[in-house]
Biotite code that builds the C-alpha atoms (Angstrom):
import biotite.structure as struc

atoms = struc.array([
    struc.Atom([117.290, 108.093, 111.564], chain_id="A", res_id=1, res_name="MET", atom_name="CA", element="C"),
    struc.Atom([116.129, 109.218, 114.980], chain_id="A", res_id=2, res_name="LYS", atom_name="CA", element="C"),
    struc.Atom([113.284, 107.186, 116.433], chain_id="A", res_id=3, res_name="ILE", atom_name="CA", element="C"),
    struc.Atom([111.282, 108.950, 119.134], chain_id="A", res_id=4, res_name="ILE", atom_name="CA", element="C"),
    struc.Atom([109.062, 106.862, 121.424], chain_id="A", res_id=5, res_name="LEU", atom_name="CA", element="C"),
    struc.Atom([106.301, 108.673, 123.247], chain_id="A", res_id=6, res_name="LEU", atom_name="CA", element="C"),
    struc.Atom([103.316, 107.777, 125.354], chain_id="A", res_id=7, res_name="GLY", atom_name="CA", element="C"),
    struc.Atom([102.008, 107.794, 128.885], chain_id="A", res_id=8, res_name="TYR", atom_name="CA", element="C"),
    struc.Atom([104.021, 106.449, 131.806], chain_id="A", res_id=9, res_name="MET", atom_name="CA", element="C"),
    struc.Atom([103.822, 102.693, 131.829], chain_id="A", res_id=10, res_name="GLY", atom_name="CA", element="C"),
    struc.Atom([103.288, 102.472, 128.075], chain_id="A", res_id=11, res_name="SER", atom_name="CA", element="C"),
    struc.Atom([106.627, 100.695, 127.643], chain_id="A", res_id=12, res_name="GLY", atom_name="CA", element="C"),
    struc.Atom([108.780, 103.441, 126.116], chain_id="A", res_id=13, res_name="LYS", atom_name="CA", element="C"),
    struc.Atom([111.969, 102.480, 127.941], chain_id="A", res_id=14, res_name="SER", atom_name="CA", element="C"),
    struc.Atom([111.445, 98.724, 127.828], chain_id="A", res_id=15, res_name="THR", atom_name="CA", element="C"),
    struc.Atom([110.546, 98.672, 124.126], chain_id="A", res_id=16, res_name="ILE", atom_name="CA", element="C"),
    struc.Atom([113.142, 101.320, 123.281], chain_id="A", res_id=17, res_name="GLY", atom_name="CA", element="C"),
    struc.Atom([115.954, 99.206, 124.711], chain_id="A", res_id=18, res_name="LYS", atom_name="CA", element="C"),
    struc.Atom([114.769, 96.084, 122.856], chain_id="A", res_id=19, res_name="LEU", atom_name="CA", element="C"),
    struc.Atom([114.418, 97.876, 119.523], chain_id="A", res_id=20, res_name="VAL", atom_name="CA", element="C"),
    struc.Atom([117.804, 99.556, 120.011], chain_id="A", res_id=21, res_name="SER", atom_name="CA", element="C"),
    struc.Atom([119.444, 96.159, 120.476], chain_id="A", res_id=22, res_name="GLU", atom_name="CA", element="C"),
    struc.Atom([117.636, 94.654, 117.505], chain_id="A", res_id=23, res_name="ALA", atom_name="CA", element="C"),
    struc.Atom([118.401, 97.615, 115.234], chain_id="A", res_id=24, res_name="GLU", atom_name="CA", element="C"),
    struc.Atom([121.911, 98.184, 116.624], chain_id="A", res_id=25, res_name="ASN", atom_name="CA", element="C"),
    struc.Atom([121.126, 101.785, 117.555], chain_id="A", res_id=26, res_name="LEU", atom_name="CA", element="C"),
    struc.Atom([121.983, 103.601, 120.775], chain_id="A", res_id=27, res_name="PRO", atom_name="CA", element="C"),
    struc.Atom([119.134, 104.057, 123.251], chain_id="A", res_id=28, res_name="PHE", atom_name="CA", element="C"),
    struc.Atom([118.658, 107.340, 125.123], chain_id="A", res_id=29, res_name="ILE", atom_name="CA", element="C"),
    struc.Atom([116.110, 107.982, 127.844], chain_id="A", res_id=30, res_name="ASP", atom_name="CA", element="C"),
    struc.Atom([115.438, 111.748, 127.886], chain_id="A", res_id=31, res_name="LEU", atom_name="CA", element="C"),
    struc.Atom([114.840, 111.825, 131.656], chain_id="A", res_id=32, res_name="ASP", atom_name="CA", element="C"),
    struc.Atom([118.183, 110.089, 132.293], chain_id="A", res_id=33, res_name="HIS", atom_name="CA", element="C"),
    struc.Atom([119.880, 112.462, 129.846], chain_id="A", res_id=34, res_name="TYR", atom_name="CA", element="C"),
    struc.Atom([118.469, 115.455, 131.757], chain_id="A", res_id=35, res_name="ILE", atom_name="CA", element="C"),
    struc.Atom([119.551, 113.945, 135.068], chain_id="A", res_id=36, res_name="GLU", atom_name="CA", element="C"),
    struc.Atom([123.104, 113.450, 133.805], chain_id="A", res_id=37, res_name="SER", atom_name="CA", element="C"),
    struc.Atom([123.286, 116.981, 132.374], chain_id="A", res_id=38, res_name="LYS", atom_name="CA", element="C"),
    struc.Atom([122.001, 118.612, 135.576], chain_id="A", res_id=39, res_name="LEU", atom_name="CA", element="C"),
    struc.Atom([123.551, 116.091, 137.994], chain_id="A", res_id=40, res_name="ASN", atom_name="CA", element="C"),
    struc.Atom([120.210, 115.784, 139.832], chain_id="A", res_id=41, res_name="LYS", atom_name="CA", element="C"),
    struc.Atom([117.334, 113.331, 139.769], chain_id="A", res_id=42, res_name="THR", atom_name="CA", element="C"),
    struc.Atom([114.049, 114.399, 138.174], chain_id="A", res_id=43, res_name="ILE", atom_name="CA", element="C"),
    struc.Atom([112.338, 114.599, 141.613], chain_id="A", res_id=44, res_name="PRO", atom_name="CA", element="C"),
    struc.Atom([115.219, 116.777, 142.884], chain_id="A", res_id=45, res_name="GLU", atom_name="CA", element="C"),
    struc.Atom([114.905, 119.072, 139.862], chain_id="A", res_id=46, res_name="ILE", atom_name="CA", element="C"),
    struc.Atom([111.155, 119.426, 140.473], chain_id="A", res_id=47, res_name="PHE", atom_name="CA", element="C"),
    struc.Atom([111.648, 120.003, 144.220], chain_id="A", res_id=48, res_name="ASP", atom_name="CA", element="C"),
    struc.Atom([114.534, 122.475, 143.992], chain_id="A", res_id=49, res_name="VAL", atom_name="CA", element="C"),
    struc.Atom([114.015, 124.237, 140.659], chain_id="A", res_id=50, res_name="GLU", atom_name="CA", element="C"),
    struc.Atom([110.318, 123.661, 139.946], chain_id="A", res_id=51, res_name="GLY", atom_name="CA", element="C"),
    struc.Atom([108.412, 122.261, 136.995], chain_id="A", res_id=52, res_name="GLU", atom_name="CA", element="C"),
    struc.Atom([108.831, 125.318, 134.753], chain_id="A", res_id=53, res_name="ILE", atom_name="CA", element="C"),
    struc.Atom([112.625, 125.065, 135.018], chain_id="A", res_id=54, res_name="PHE", atom_name="CA", element="C"),
    struc.Atom([112.405, 121.322, 134.304], chain_id="A", res_id=55, res_name="PHE", atom_name="CA", element="C"),
    struc.Atom([110.202, 121.829, 131.229], chain_id="A", res_id=56, res_name="ARG", atom_name="CA", element="C"),
    struc.Atom([112.588, 124.486, 129.861], chain_id="A", res_id=57, res_name="LEU", atom_name="CA", element="C"),
    struc.Atom([115.564, 122.145, 130.308], chain_id="A", res_id=58, res_name="LYS", atom_name="CA", element="C"),
    struc.Atom([113.598, 119.234, 128.862], chain_id="A", res_id=59, res_name="GLU", atom_name="CA", element="C"),
    struc.Atom([112.901, 121.324, 125.739], chain_id="A", res_id=60, res_name="HIS", atom_name="CA", element="C"),
    struc.Atom([116.515, 122.490, 125.505], chain_id="A", res_id=61, res_name="GLU", atom_name="CA", element="C"),
    struc.Atom([117.949, 118.980, 125.797], chain_id="A", res_id=62, res_name="TYR", atom_name="CA", element="C"),
    struc.Atom([115.407, 117.512, 123.386], chain_id="A", res_id=63, res_name="LEU", atom_name="CA", element="C"),
    struc.Atom([116.544, 120.025, 120.760], chain_id="A", res_id=64, res_name="LYS", atom_name="CA", element="C"),
    struc.Atom([120.184, 119.340, 121.625], chain_id="A", res_id=65, res_name="GLU", atom_name="CA", element="C"),
    struc.Atom([119.683, 115.624, 120.972], chain_id="A", res_id=66, res_name="LEU", atom_name="CA", element="C"),
    struc.Atom([117.742, 116.199, 117.757], chain_id="A", res_id=67, res_name="LEU", atom_name="CA", element="C"),
    struc.Atom([120.544, 118.470, 116.499], chain_id="A", res_id=68, res_name="ASP", atom_name="CA", element="C"),
    struc.Atom([123.071, 115.635, 116.732], chain_id="A", res_id=69, res_name="LYS", atom_name="CA", element="C"),
    struc.Atom([124.062, 113.847, 113.559], chain_id="A", res_id=70, res_name="ASP", atom_name="CA", element="C"),
    struc.Atom([123.806, 110.476, 115.300], chain_id="A", res_id=71, res_name="ASP", atom_name="CA", element="C"),
    struc.Atom([121.042, 107.946, 114.791], chain_id="A", res_id=72, res_name="ASP", atom_name="CA", element="C"),
    struc.Atom([119.384, 106.696, 117.972], chain_id="A", res_id=73, res_name="PHE", atom_name="CA", element="C"),
    struc.Atom([116.193, 105.683, 119.732], chain_id="A", res_id=74, res_name="ILE", atom_name="CA", element="C"),
    struc.Atom([114.942, 108.274, 122.206], chain_id="A", res_id=75, res_name="LEU", atom_name="CA", element="C"),
    struc.Atom([112.362, 107.600, 124.896], chain_id="A", res_id=76, res_name="SER", atom_name="CA", element="C"),
    struc.Atom([110.559, 110.764, 125.998], chain_id="A", res_id=77, res_name="LEU", atom_name="CA", element="C"),
    struc.Atom([109.041, 111.457, 129.382], chain_id="A", res_id=78, res_name="GLY", atom_name="CA", element="C"),
    struc.Atom([105.267, 111.053, 129.428], chain_id="A", res_id=79, res_name="GLY", atom_name="CA", element="C"),
    struc.Atom([104.740, 114.829, 129.554], chain_id="A", res_id=80, res_name="GLY", atom_name="CA", element="C"),
    struc.Atom([107.436, 115.870, 127.066], chain_id="A", res_id=81, res_name="THR", atom_name="CA", element="C"),
    struc.Atom([105.158, 115.961, 123.992], chain_id="A", res_id=82, res_name="PRO", atom_name="CA", element="C"),
    struc.Atom([102.709, 118.251, 125.807], chain_id="A", res_id=83, res_name="CYS", atom_name="CA", element="C"),
    struc.Atom([104.972, 121.227, 126.556], chain_id="A", res_id=84, res_name="TYR", atom_name="CA", element="C"),
    struc.Atom([106.976, 123.942, 124.815], chain_id="A", res_id=85, res_name="ALA", atom_name="CA", element="C"),
    struc.Atom([105.860, 122.959, 121.316], chain_id="A", res_id=86, res_name="GLY", atom_name="CA", element="C"),
    struc.Atom([107.949, 119.791, 121.552], chain_id="A", res_id=87, res_name="ASN", atom_name="CA", element="C"),
    struc.Atom([105.791, 117.837, 119.078], chain_id="A", res_id=88, res_name="MET", atom_name="CA", element="C"),
    struc.Atom([106.291, 120.596, 116.507], chain_id="A", res_id=89, res_name="ASP", atom_name="CA", element="C"),
    struc.Atom([110.041, 120.465, 117.122], chain_id="A", res_id=90, res_name="VAL", atom_name="CA", element="C"),
    struc.Atom([110.028, 116.687, 116.633], chain_id="A", res_id=91, res_name="ILE", atom_name="CA", element="C"),
    struc.Atom([107.718, 116.574, 113.614], chain_id="A", res_id=92, res_name="ASN", atom_name="CA", element="C"),
    struc.Atom([109.509, 119.345, 111.705], chain_id="A", res_id=93, res_name="LYS", atom_name="CA", element="C"),
    struc.Atom([112.819, 117.494, 111.744], chain_id="A", res_id=94, res_name="ARG", atom_name="CA", element="C"),
    struc.Atom([114.017, 115.412, 108.841], chain_id="A", res_id=95, res_name="GLU", atom_name="CA", element="C"),
    struc.Atom([115.062, 111.823, 109.474], chain_id="A", res_id=96, res_name="ASN", atom_name="CA", element="C"),
    struc.Atom([112.926, 111.658, 112.611], chain_id="A", res_id=97, res_name="VAL", atom_name="CA", element="C"),
    struc.Atom([110.053, 109.275, 113.176], chain_id="A", res_id=98, res_name="ILE", atom_name="CA", element="C"),
    struc.Atom([107.865, 109.651, 116.248], chain_id="A", res_id=99, res_name="SER", atom_name="CA", element="C"),
    struc.Atom([105.992, 106.607, 117.493], chain_id="A", res_id=100, res_name="ILE", atom_name="CA", element="C"),
    struc.Atom([103.130, 106.824, 119.979], chain_id="A", res_id=101, res_name="TYR", atom_name="CA", element="C"),
    struc.Atom([102.854, 103.692, 122.088], chain_id="A", res_id=102, res_name="LEU", atom_name="CA", element="C"),
    struc.Atom([99.077, 103.809, 122.461], chain_id="A", res_id=103, res_name="ARG", atom_name="CA", element="C"),
    struc.Atom([98.127, 101.928, 125.596], chain_id="A", res_id=104, res_name="THR", atom_name="CA", element="C"),
    struc.Atom([94.689, 101.490, 127.164], chain_id="A", res_id=105, res_name="SER", atom_name="CA", element="C"),
    struc.Atom([93.868, 102.964, 130.556], chain_id="A", res_id=106, res_name="ILE", atom_name="CA", element="C"),
    struc.Atom([93.301, 99.504, 132.043], chain_id="A", res_id=107, res_name="ASN", atom_name="CA", element="C"),
    struc.Atom([96.659, 98.239, 130.780], chain_id="A", res_id=108, res_name="THR", atom_name="CA", element="C"),
    struc.Atom([98.480, 101.257, 132.224], chain_id="A", res_id=109, res_name="ILE", atom_name="CA", element="C"),
    struc.Atom([96.664, 100.870, 135.556], chain_id="A", res_id=110, res_name="VAL", atom_name="CA", element="C"),
    struc.Atom([97.677, 97.204, 135.755], chain_id="A", res_id=111, res_name="GLU", atom_name="CA", element="C"),
    struc.Atom([101.313, 98.015, 134.906], chain_id="A", res_id=112, res_name="ARG", atom_name="CA", element="C"),
    struc.Atom([101.566, 100.912, 137.351], chain_id="A", res_id=113, res_name="LEU", atom_name="CA", element="C"),
    struc.Atom([99.905, 99.140, 140.289], chain_id="A", res_id=114, res_name="LYS", atom_name="CA", element="C"),
    struc.Atom([103.124, 97.249, 140.921], chain_id="A", res_id=115, res_name="GLY", atom_name="CA", element="C"),
    struc.Atom([105.407, 100.200, 140.253], chain_id="A", res_id=116, res_name="GLU", atom_name="CA", element="C"),
    struc.Atom([103.747, 102.921, 142.312], chain_id="A", res_id=117, res_name="LYS", atom_name="CA", element="C"),
    struc.Atom([106.689, 103.318, 144.698], chain_id="A", res_id=118, res_name="GLU", atom_name="CA", element="C"),
    struc.Atom([108.970, 104.300, 141.806], chain_id="A", res_id=119, res_name="SER", atom_name="CA", element="C"),
    struc.Atom([106.377, 106.636, 140.243], chain_id="A", res_id=120, res_name="ARG", atom_name="CA", element="C"),
    struc.Atom([106.039, 109.759, 142.425], chain_id="A", res_id=121, res_name="PRO", atom_name="CA", element="C"),
    struc.Atom([103.007, 111.082, 140.512], chain_id="A", res_id=122, res_name="LEU", atom_name="CA", element="C"),
    struc.Atom([100.916, 108.047, 141.419], chain_id="A", res_id=123, res_name="VAL", atom_name="CA", element="C"),
    struc.Atom([102.637, 106.668, 144.531], chain_id="A", res_id=124, res_name="ALA", atom_name="CA", element="C"),
    struc.Atom([99.894, 107.708, 146.962], chain_id="A", res_id=125, res_name="LYS", atom_name="CA", element="C"),
    struc.Atom([96.856, 106.862, 144.834], chain_id="A", res_id=126, res_name="LEU", atom_name="CA", element="C"),
    struc.Atom([94.619, 103.872, 145.513], chain_id="A", res_id=127, res_name="ASN", atom_name="CA", element="C"),
    struc.Atom([93.499, 101.754, 142.551], chain_id="A", res_id=128, res_name="ASP", atom_name="CA", element="C"),
    struc.Atom([90.308, 103.731, 141.890], chain_id="A", res_id=129, res_name="GLU", atom_name="CA", element="C"),
    struc.Atom([92.138, 107.056, 142.111], chain_id="A", res_id=130, res_name="GLU", atom_name="CA", element="C"),
    struc.Atom([94.881, 105.671, 139.872], chain_id="A", res_id=131, res_name="LEU", atom_name="CA", element="C"),
    struc.Atom([92.356, 104.755, 137.174], chain_id="A", res_id=132, res_name="HIS", atom_name="CA", element="C"),
    struc.Atom([90.737, 108.212, 137.317], chain_id="A", res_id=133, res_name="GLU", atom_name="CA", element="C"),
    struc.Atom([94.131, 110.001, 137.331], chain_id="A", res_id=134, res_name="PHE", atom_name="CA", element="C"),
    struc.Atom([95.355, 108.092, 134.269], chain_id="A", res_id=135, res_name="ILE", atom_name="CA", element="C"),
    struc.Atom([92.059, 108.547, 132.393], chain_id="A", res_id=136, res_name="ALA", atom_name="CA", element="C"),
    struc.Atom([92.183, 112.307, 132.979], chain_id="A", res_id=137, res_name="LYS", atom_name="CA", element="C"),
    struc.Atom([95.837, 112.590, 131.948], chain_id="A", res_id=138, res_name="HIS", atom_name="CA", element="C"),
    struc.Atom([95.379, 110.476, 128.830], chain_id="A", res_id=139, res_name="LEU", atom_name="CA", element="C"),
    struc.Atom([92.415, 112.610, 127.812], chain_id="A", res_id=140, res_name="PHE", atom_name="CA", element="C"),
    struc.Atom([94.476, 115.800, 128.267], chain_id="A", res_id=141, res_name="GLU", atom_name="CA", element="C"),
    struc.Atom([97.585, 114.455, 126.570], chain_id="A", res_id=142, res_name="ARG", atom_name="CA", element="C"),
    struc.Atom([96.083, 112.480, 123.691], chain_id="A", res_id=143, res_name="SER", atom_name="CA", element="C"),
    struc.Atom([95.945, 115.588, 121.470], chain_id="A", res_id=144, res_name="PHE", atom_name="CA", element="C"),
    struc.Atom([99.751, 115.762, 121.631], chain_id="A", res_id=145, res_name="PHE", atom_name="CA", element="C"),
    struc.Atom([100.402, 112.026, 121.513], chain_id="A", res_id=146, res_name="TYR", atom_name="CA", element="C"),
    struc.Atom([98.236, 111.632, 118.418], chain_id="A", res_id=147, res_name="GLU", atom_name="CA", element="C"),
    struc.Atom([100.532, 114.031, 116.529], chain_id="A", res_id=148, res_name="GLN", atom_name="CA", element="C"),
    struc.Atom([103.150, 111.270, 116.329], chain_id="A", res_id=149, res_name="ALA", atom_name="CA", element="C"),
    struc.Atom([103.928, 110.136, 112.814], chain_id="A", res_id=150, res_name="THR", atom_name="CA", element="C"),
    struc.Atom([103.150, 106.523, 113.743], chain_id="A", res_id=151, res_name="GLU", atom_name="CA", element="C"),
    struc.Atom([100.878, 104.913, 116.327], chain_id="A", res_id=152, res_name="LYS", atom_name="CA", element="C"),
    struc.Atom([101.392, 101.444, 117.754], chain_id="A", res_id=153, res_name="VAL", atom_name="CA", element="C"),
    struc.Atom([98.714, 99.814, 119.879], chain_id="A", res_id=154, res_name="ASN", atom_name="CA", element="C"),
    struc.Atom([100.447, 98.087, 122.789], chain_id="A", res_id=155, res_name="THR", atom_name="CA", element="C"),
    struc.Atom([97.437, 96.803, 124.724], chain_id="A", res_id=156, res_name="SER", atom_name="CA", element="C"),
    struc.Atom([97.068, 93.026, 124.820], chain_id="A", res_id=157, res_name="ASP", atom_name="CA", element="C"),
    struc.Atom([100.399, 92.560, 123.001], chain_id="A", res_id=158, res_name="LYS", atom_name="CA", element="C"),
    struc.Atom([103.570, 90.959, 124.233], chain_id="A", res_id=159, res_name="THR", atom_name="CA", element="C"),
    struc.Atom([106.762, 92.968, 124.399], chain_id="A", res_id=160, res_name="ILE", atom_name="CA", element="C"),
    struc.Atom([108.111, 90.953, 121.472], chain_id="A", res_id=161, res_name="ASP", atom_name="CA", element="C"),
    struc.Atom([105.000, 91.645, 119.362], chain_id="A", res_id=162, res_name="GLU", atom_name="CA", element="C"),
    struc.Atom([105.357, 95.379, 120.021], chain_id="A", res_id=163, res_name="ILE", atom_name="CA", element="C"),
    struc.Atom([109.065, 95.283, 119.151], chain_id="A", res_id=164, res_name="LYS", atom_name="CA", element="C"),
    struc.Atom([108.340, 93.460, 115.879], chain_id="A", res_id=165, res_name="LEU", atom_name="CA", element="C"),
    struc.Atom([105.559, 95.933, 115.010], chain_id="A", res_id=166, res_name="THR", atom_name="CA", element="C"),
    struc.Atom([107.935, 98.861, 115.503], chain_id="A", res_id=167, res_name="ILE", atom_name="CA", element="C"),
    struc.Atom([110.659, 97.150, 113.478], chain_id="A", res_id=168, res_name="GLN", atom_name="CA", element="C"),
    struc.Atom([108.154, 96.549, 110.681], chain_id="A", res_id=169, res_name="SER", atom_name="CA", element="C"),
    struc.Atom([107.130, 100.230, 110.833], chain_id="A", res_id=170, res_name="THR", atom_name="CA", element="C"),
    struc.Atom([110.770, 101.294, 110.574], chain_id="A", res_id=171, res_name="LEU", atom_name="CA", element="C"),
    struc.Atom([111.366, 99.135, 107.508], chain_id="A", res_id=172, res_name="LYS", atom_name="CA", element="C"),
    struc.Atom([108.569, 101.032, 105.706], chain_id="A", res_id=173, res_name="LYS", atom_name="CA", element="C"),
    struc.Atom([110.303, 104.370, 106.270], chain_id="A", res_id=174, res_name="GLN", atom_name="CA", element="C"),
])
């Protein structure tokens, strides 16, 4: 089975993905890191040199490439991946794939990203009020795509371990 984790930046996709992969003895793949290794450039370099359209085309191509593999794994998507190129349709039409939306409140994301702004180019220059407004707007725009996930897990006010156990419980039902 392929387990796809999606949600907004700061929702815990990578952190939770790594923990669940260890617990379930499955490889963990971060789609952004996969793209970087394939193109031998960082995501910011790809955006700067090639542009967002090129990035989104490659993101779509590599998502399909991973889903075509026979391997089982946990895949963490970029926050925007579900919103472009019909990627949610690609994911949801596959057999042996479960997509899990890590649903996280605006306030929780703001609190998580406040301390990580330097490593998050999209929000690096925003003050706290601007950050809240930016995230609220993005979540509103992206929720249509995120809600298409086969499963939803509320991550607000939960510990990392509680989220991991919830996902493991969800997987056992599949």
